[in-house]
C-alpha positions in Angstrom: 41.7 -99.1 11.2 40.9 -95.5 12.1 39.3 -93.5 9.3 37.2 -90.4 9.2 35.3 -89.1 6.2 34.4 -85.4 5.9 32.5 -83.9 3.0 35.7 -83.6 0.9 38.4 -85.6 2.7 39.3 -88.9 4.1 41.6 -88.9 7.2 43.2 -92.3 7.6 46.3 -94.2 8.7 49.4 -94.1 6.4 49.9 -96.4 3.4 53.2 -97.2 1.7 52.3 -95.3 -1.4 51.9 -92.1 0.7 55.7 -91.7 1.0 56.4 -90.1 -2.3 53.6 -87.5 -2.3 54.4 -86.6 1.4 58.1 -86.3 0.6 57.2 -84.0 -2.2 55.2 -81.8 0.2 58.1 -81.9 2.7 60.6 -80.9 0.0 58.7 -77.6 -0.7 60.4 -74.6 1.0 57.1 -72.7 1.1 55.4 -75.5 3.0 58.3 -76.0 5.4 59.1 -72.3 6.1 57.2 -72.2 9.4 58.2 -75.7 10.6 61.2 -76.1 12.9 64.0 -74.1 11.4 62.4 -74.0 8.0 64.5 -76.8 6.5 63.0 -79.1 3.8 62.9 -82.8 4.4 64.0 -85.5 1.9 62.5 -88.9 1.1 64.5 -90.7 3.8 63.5 -88.1 6.5 59.9 -88.3 5.4 59.9 -92.1 5.7 61.3 -91.7 9.3 58.5 -89.2 10.0 55.8 -91.5 8.8 57.2 -94.4 10.8 57.3 -92.2 13.9 53.7 -91.1 13.3 52.5 -94.6 12.9 54.4 -95.6 16.1 52.6 -92.8 18.0 49.3 -94.2 16.8 50.2 -97.6 18.2 51.5 -96.2 21.5 49.1 -93.4 22.2 45.9 -94.3 20.3 46.1 -91.2 18.3 48.4 -89.6 15.7 48.7 -87.8 12.5 46.2 -88.9 9.8 47.1 -89.0 6.2 44.7 -86.5 4.5 43.3 -87.8 1.2 41.0 -85.9 -1.2 37.8 -87.8 -1.4 37.2 -86.9 -5.1 40.6 -87.8 -6.5 42.3 -90.0 -3.9 45.3 -87.6 -3.9 47.3 -87.3 -0.7 47.0 -83.6 0.4 49.2 -83.9 3.5 48.4 -84.6 7.1 46.3 -83.5 10.1 45.9 -84.9 13.5 47.1 -85.2 17.0 50.5 -85.7 18.5 52.6 -85.2 21.6 54.7 -82.0 21.2 57.8 -83.5 22.7 60.0 -80.8 21.2 58.4 -78.3 23.6 58.5 -79.9 27.1 57.0 -76.8 28.8 53.6 -77.6 27.4 53.5 -81.3 28.2 51.5 -83.4 29.0 49.4 -81.6 26.3 48.2 -83.1 23.0 48.8 -81.0 20.0 46.7 -80.7 16.9 48.6 -79.9 13.7 48.3 -80.0 9.9 50.6 -79.8 6.9 49.2 -79.6 3.3 50.8 -79.3 -0.1 50.7 -75.8 -1.5 48.2 -76.7 -4.2 45.7 -77.5 -1.4 46.1 -74.2 0.4 43.3 -71.6 0.5 40.5 -74.1 0.0 39.4 -74.8 3.5 41.0 -78.3 3.6 43.2 -77.6 6.7 40.2 -76.3 8.7 38.0 -79.2 7.5 40.7 -81.8 8.4 41.6 -80.2 11.7 37.9 -79.9 12.7 37.5 -83.6 12.1 40.6 -84.3 14.2 39.2 -82.3 17.1 35.9 -84.3 16.9 38.1 -87.4 17.0 39.9 -86.0 20.0 36.7 -85.5 21.9 34.5 -88.4 20.7 37.0 -91.2 20.3 39.8 -90.3 22.7 37.9 -88.3 25.4 40.4 -85.5 25.5 39.2 -82.3 27.2 41.9 -80.0 26.0 44.1 -79.7 22.9 46.8 -77.1 22.0 48.3 -76.0 18.7 51.7 -74.4 18.2 52.7 -72.0 15.5 55.7 -70.0 14.6 55.3 -66.3 15.0 54.2 -64.9 11.7 52.4 -68.0 10.4 49.2 -66.2 9.9 47.6 -69.0 7.8 47.9 -71.5 10.6 46.7 -69.0 13.2 43.7 -68.3 11.1 42.9 -72.1 11.1 43.3 -72.1 14.9 40.8 -69.2 15.2 38.3 -71.0 12.9 38.6 -74.0 15.3 37.7 -71.8 18.3 41.3 -71.9 19.7 42.5 -69.0 21.7 46.1 -67.7 22.5 47.5 -69.3 25.6 51.1 -68.2 25.7 54.1 -67.1 23.7 57.4 -68.9 24.1 60.6 -69.8 22.2 61.6 -72.9 20.3 64.1 -74.7 22.6 66.4 -75.7 19.8 66.0 -73.0 17.2 65.3 -70.0 19.4 62.4 -68.9 17.2 59.3 -67.3 18.7 56.3 -69.6 19.0 52.6 -69.0 19.8 50.7 -71.7 21.7 46.9 -71.7 21.3 44.4 -73.9 23.2 40.8 -75.1 23.1 38.7 -76.4 25.9 37.0 -79.4 24.3 34.4 -79.7 27.1 32.8 -76.8 25.3 33.6 -77.9 21.7 30.5 -78.3 19.4 30.8 -80.1 16.1 
């Protein structure tokens, strides 16, 4: 089982009892405002998401980690790697992404988890490049990208929703943990 520990977090595969707290995160309009068309996701949709994320782990050897607070065991959200199939123009790229509940914002958890996921990408999966995609205006995510050493690569448009997107990249051959 793949598990990474950072000073404050555990990044791990998904457990059955993660569904309710992740559904709560996905039901928050503030959390979801920059994702897709900004729609919230319910319990059933979240269960489908987690199932898809676990399948990606099995098929690709990487995926989205559940992010748990080391001190309390609370599920804070997710961070990890995935294939951005919704944006065919960037494929065959691997995307790093994260989503945390509002109560975990502004404490450096997203940067800590994403940094650990980048280390995983280099050390465990041998990837030499990773991208991250954000909606235009999502300054918090773009700040995390800058902290990771990512640089803007291109601007594009979401193929389904027509919203402007920013694609950032990092050359992992120069990544230092």
